[in-house]
Every structure is written in C-alpha cells, then in structure tokens.
C-alpha positions as CSV (number, residue, x, y, z in Angstrom):
1,M,23.6,46.3,15.5
2,L,21.0,45.5,18.1
3,G,18.3,45.3,15.5
4,R,20.2,42.7,13.4
5,S,20.8,40.4,16.3
6,S,17.2,40.6,17.3
7,S,16.1,39.8,13.8
8,K,18.4,36.8,13.5
9,K,17.1,35.5,16.8
10,R,13.5,35.9,15.7
11,V,14.2,34.1,12.4
12,S,16.1,31.4,14.2
13,L,13.2,31.0,16.6
14,R,10.7,30.8,13.8
15,L,12.8,28.2,12.0
16,L,13.0,26.1,15.1
17,Q,9.2,26.3,15.5
18,L,8.8,25.4,11.8
19,R,11.0,22.4,12.2
20,K,9.0,21.2,15.3
21,V,5.7,21.5,13.3
22,L,7.3,19.7,10.4
23,H,8.6,17.0,12.6
24,V,5.2,16.5,14.3
25,D,3.3,16.5,11.0
26,T,5.8,14.2,9.4
27,Q,5.6,11.8,12.3
28,K,1.7,11.8,12.2
29,T,1.8,11.2,8.5
30,R,4.3,8.5,8.8
31,Q,2.4,6.7,11.5
32,K,-0.9,7.0,9.6
33,L,0.7,5.6,6.4
34,I,2.3,2.7,8.3
35,R,-1.0,1.8,10.0
36,R,-2.8,1.7,6.6
37,L,-0.1,-0.2,4.9
38,E,-0.1,-2.7,7.8
39,E,-3.8,-3.3,7.2
40,I,-3.0,-4.1,3.5
41,F,-0.1,-6.3,4.6
42,K,-2.4,-8.3,7.0
43,I,-5.0,-8.8,4.3
44,A,-2.5,-9.9,1.7
45,S,-0.6,-12.2,4.2
46,N,-3.9,-13.8,5.3
47,Y,-4.6,-14.7,1.6
48,A,-1.1,-15.9,1.1
49,R,-0.9,-18.0,4.3
50,G,-4.3,-19.7,3.6
51,Q,-6.2,-18.1,6.5
52,V,-8.7,-17.1,3.8
53,H,-9.8,-20.3,2.0
54,R,-12.6,-19.0,-0.2
55,V,-13.3,-15.9,-2.1
56,V,-16.2,-14.5,-4.1
57,G,-15.5,-14.4,-7.8
58,E,-16.7,-11.9,-10.4
59,D,-19.7,-14.1,-11.0
60,G,-20.8,-13.8,-7.3
61,K,-20.0,-17.5,-6.5
62,E,-17.6,-18.6,-3.8
63,R,-14.5,-20.5,-4.9
64,E,-11.2,-21.8,-3.5
65,L,-8.1,-19.6,-3.8
66,T,-5.5,-21.2,-6.2
67,I,-1.9,-21.7,-5.4
68,I,-1.0,-19.0,-8.1
69,E,-3.4,-16.6,-6.3
70,R,-1.7,-17.3,-3.0
71,Q,1.7,-16.7,-4.5
72,Y,0.4,-13.4,-5.9
73,W,-0.8,-12.3,-2.5
74,A,2.5,-13.3,-1.0
75,R,4.2,-10.9,-3.5
76,I,1.7,-8.1,-2.6
77,A,2.5,-8.7,1.1
78,A,6.2,-8.7,0.5
79,Y,6.1,-5.5,-1.5
80,T,3.8,-3.8,1.1
81,A,6.4,-4.7,3.8
82,Q,9.1,-3.1,1.7
83,I,7.0,0.1,1.5
84,I,6.4,0.0,5.2
85,N,10.2,-0.2,5.7
86,T,10.7,2.8,3.4
87,V,8.2,4.9,5.2
88,A,9.6,3.9,8.6
89,K,13.0,5.1,7.5
90,G,11.8,8.5,6.3
91,I,9.3,10.4,4.3
92,D,10.3,10.7,0.6
93,E,7.0,11.6,-1.0
94,R,8.2,10.9,-4.5
95,Q,9.5,7.5,-3.7
96,I,6.4,6.6,-1.6
97,D,4.1,7.7,-4.5
98,K,6.1,5.5,-6.9
99,D,5.9,2.6,-4.5
100,L,2.2,3.0,-4.0
101,D,1.7,3.3,-7.8
102,Q,3.6,0.0,-8.3
103,L,1.5,-1.7,-5.6
104,E,-1.7,-0.4,-7.3
105,T,-0.4,-1.7,-10.7
106,M,0.2,-5.1,-9.2
107,L,-3.3,-5.2,-7.8
108,N,-4.8,-4.0,-11.1
109,E,-2.9,-6.6,-13.1
110,R,-4.3,-9.4,-10.8
111,K,-7.8,-8.0,-11.2
112,A,-7.5,-8.0,-15.0
113,K,-6.2,-11.6,-14.9
114,E,-9.1,-12.7,-12.7
115,Q,-11.6,-11.0,-15.1
116,M,-10.1,-12.8,-18.1
117,A,-10.2,-16.1,-16.3
118,A,-13.8,-15.6,-15.3
119,A,-14.7,-14.7,-18.9
120,E,-12.9,-17.8,-20.2
121,G,-14.8,-19.9,-17.6
122,N,-18.1,-18.4,-18.8
123,R,-17.2,-19.2,-22.5
124,R,-16.4,-22.8,-21.6
125,A,-19.6,-23.1,-19.7
126,D,-21.6,-21.7,-22.6
127,A,-19.8,-24.0,-25.1
128,Q,-20.7,-27.1,-23.0
129,S,-24.4,-26.2,-22.8
C-alpha cells in the first residue's frame, strides 16, 4: 500500500508542476499575442481616425486616404479589438487561428481592391494620353 500512495503523490506532484508550466507558457503566449494585436490595432485605428493622412499607392506615389479606406481600417481595428478580447479571456487556439485567418482575409480583400483601383487608374491615364 505504501508504494501506491507514494506513486499517486508523485503523479499528483508532476501534474501540479505541469499545470504551472502550462499556466506560465499560456500567460506568456497570451501576453505576446495581445501585444502584437495591439500594434495592429494602433496602426488600423490611426488610419481610421485620420492620424495618417497620406499613403503610398501601388504606383509609388503619395495619395490621400479615401473615406471608404478609413471605414475599412475602422472595421479592421474593431475586428482586431474583438480578437484581443478573445485572447484576453482565454487561449482557444482553434478560435484564434480562425480569427486571425479572418483578419488576414479582410486585409487581402482590401489589397486586391486597391490593386484593381490602381490598374483602373492606369487604364484611364493611358486612355487620356
């Protein structure tokens, strides 16, 4: 009987240690994710609030941000804030991956629209010349 009690105690102790390691690693990961997401949020909110007035387009020329672009960046900032909230509540890797995929999709859609608009602008400029 003495052996069994000792084994249970060792297993319990190892589980306790494992939980501590998991908690520390999870906290570090959570804090790192939140810091990086906050950076994205700040960038997006600066665009949305008009603190960034001009951007460099695909053609390398500076231009003003449009209202539609500012609205787009406001959506990105809001969605990023939702992800920060999710991460702050807990680590659910699958959900975070889905959220980050959605954020990336939103960014890629905007980039594609900007490229199409730049191409259209180039066509118009060529047609006028």
